C-alpha positions as CSV (number, residue, x, y, z in Angstrom):
1,M,36.7,-142.1,41.6
2,P,37.9,-144.2,44.8
3,S,37.3,-147.3,45.6
4,A,35.2,-148.5,48.8
5,E,38.0,-150.6,50.1
6,E,40.8,-148.1,49.2
7,P,41.5,-146.3,53.1
8,R,40.4,-143.1,53.4
9,A,42.6,-140.3,55.2
10,V,41.4,-139.2,58.7
11,D,40.4,-135.8,58.7
12,A,42.7,-134.3,61.2
13,Y,41.3,-130.4,60.9
14,G,37.6,-131.7,61.4
15,G,38.7,-133.5,64.5
16,V,40.4,-130.5,65.8
17,A,37.3,-128.2,65.0
18,D,34.9,-130.4,66.6
19,R,37.0,-130.5,69.9
20,D,37.6,-126.7,69.7
21,Q,33.7,-126.4,69.1
22,L,33.1,-128.3,72.0
23,E,35.5,-126.6,74.4
24,R,34.0,-123.2,73.4
25,G,30.7,-124.7,74.3
26,L,31.4,-126.2,77.7
27,R,32.9,-123.0,78.9
28,H,29.4,-121.7,79.1
29,L,28.3,-124.5,81.4
30,S,28.2,-124.3,84.8
31,M,30.9,-127.0,86.8
32,D,27.9,-129.0,87.6
33,H,26.4,-129.2,84.0
34,R,30.0,-130.0,82.6
35,V,30.8,-132.6,85.2
36,V,27.3,-134.8,84.6
37,L,28.0,-134.4,80.7
38,A,32.0,-135.7,81.2
39,L,30.5,-138.7,83.4
40,R,27.6,-139.4,81.0
41,H,29.3,-139.1,77.4
42,L,33.1,-139.3,78.1
43,L,32.9,-142.1,80.7
44,G,30.0,-143.6,79.4
45,M,28.5,-143.9,83.0
46,T,24.7,-144.4,83.0
47,P,22.3,-141.3,84.7
48,D,22.2,-144.0,87.7
49,E,26.1,-144.4,88.0
50,V,26.2,-140.6,87.9
51,A,24.1,-139.7,90.5
52,A,25.6,-142.5,92.9
53,T,29.2,-140.8,92.0
54,L,28.4,-137.3,92.8
55,G,26.1,-138.1,96.1
56,I,23.0,-137.3,94.4
57,S,19.5,-138.2,93.7
58,R,18.8,-140.0,90.6
59,W,16.4,-137.5,89.7
60,T,18.7,-134.5,90.2
61,A,21.2,-136.7,87.9
62,Y,18.5,-136.8,85.6
63,K,17.3,-133.0,85.2
64,R,21.1,-132.1,85.6
65,L,21.9,-134.1,82.5
66,H,18.7,-132.3,80.8
67,A,19.7,-128.8,81.6
68,A,23.3,-129.5,80.4
69,T,22.4,-131.0,77.0
70,K,20.1,-128.1,76.6
71,A,22.3,-125.8,77.6
72,M,25.1,-127.1,75.6
73,R,22.8,-127.2,72.9
74,A,21.9,-123.5,72.7
75,A,25.7,-122.5,73.5
76,L,26.7,-124.6,69.8
77,E,23.9,-122.8,68.0
78,A,24.8,-119.4,69.5
79,D,28.6,-120.5,68.7
80,A,27.3,-121.6,65.3
81,R,25.9,-118.4,64.5
82,T,28.7,-116.2,65.6
83,V,31.1,-117.9,63.7
84,N,29.1,-117.7,60.4
85,P,27.0,-114.9,60.5
86,T,26.3,-114.9,57.0
87,A,24.3,-118.5,56.9
88,A,22.9,-117.6,60.2
89,R,21.1,-114.2,58.7
90,Q,20.2,-116.8,55.4
91,E,18.7,-119.4,57.7
92,A,16.9,-116.5,59.7
93,A,15.6,-115.3,56.2
94,R,13.4,-118.8,55.9
């Protein structure tokens, strides 16, 4: 059994798989949704900073972030079902 102090190998395959999954999910989003997600999560902007950057109201920024997150979640879940249809059927049977 490995010791807690031993360095662990980085899971390069897992990182590539995650990036590929995110890229597939982003393809299903509108440009407005992609932009707000990138500014918020990749650049770490607050919703108020996103609004100021895009020249939109705070309310619009929050609404787009909410809709983009919901759409991204749906796209990732749909992608997971198509990638692993057996698991999806088993989940649906529960």
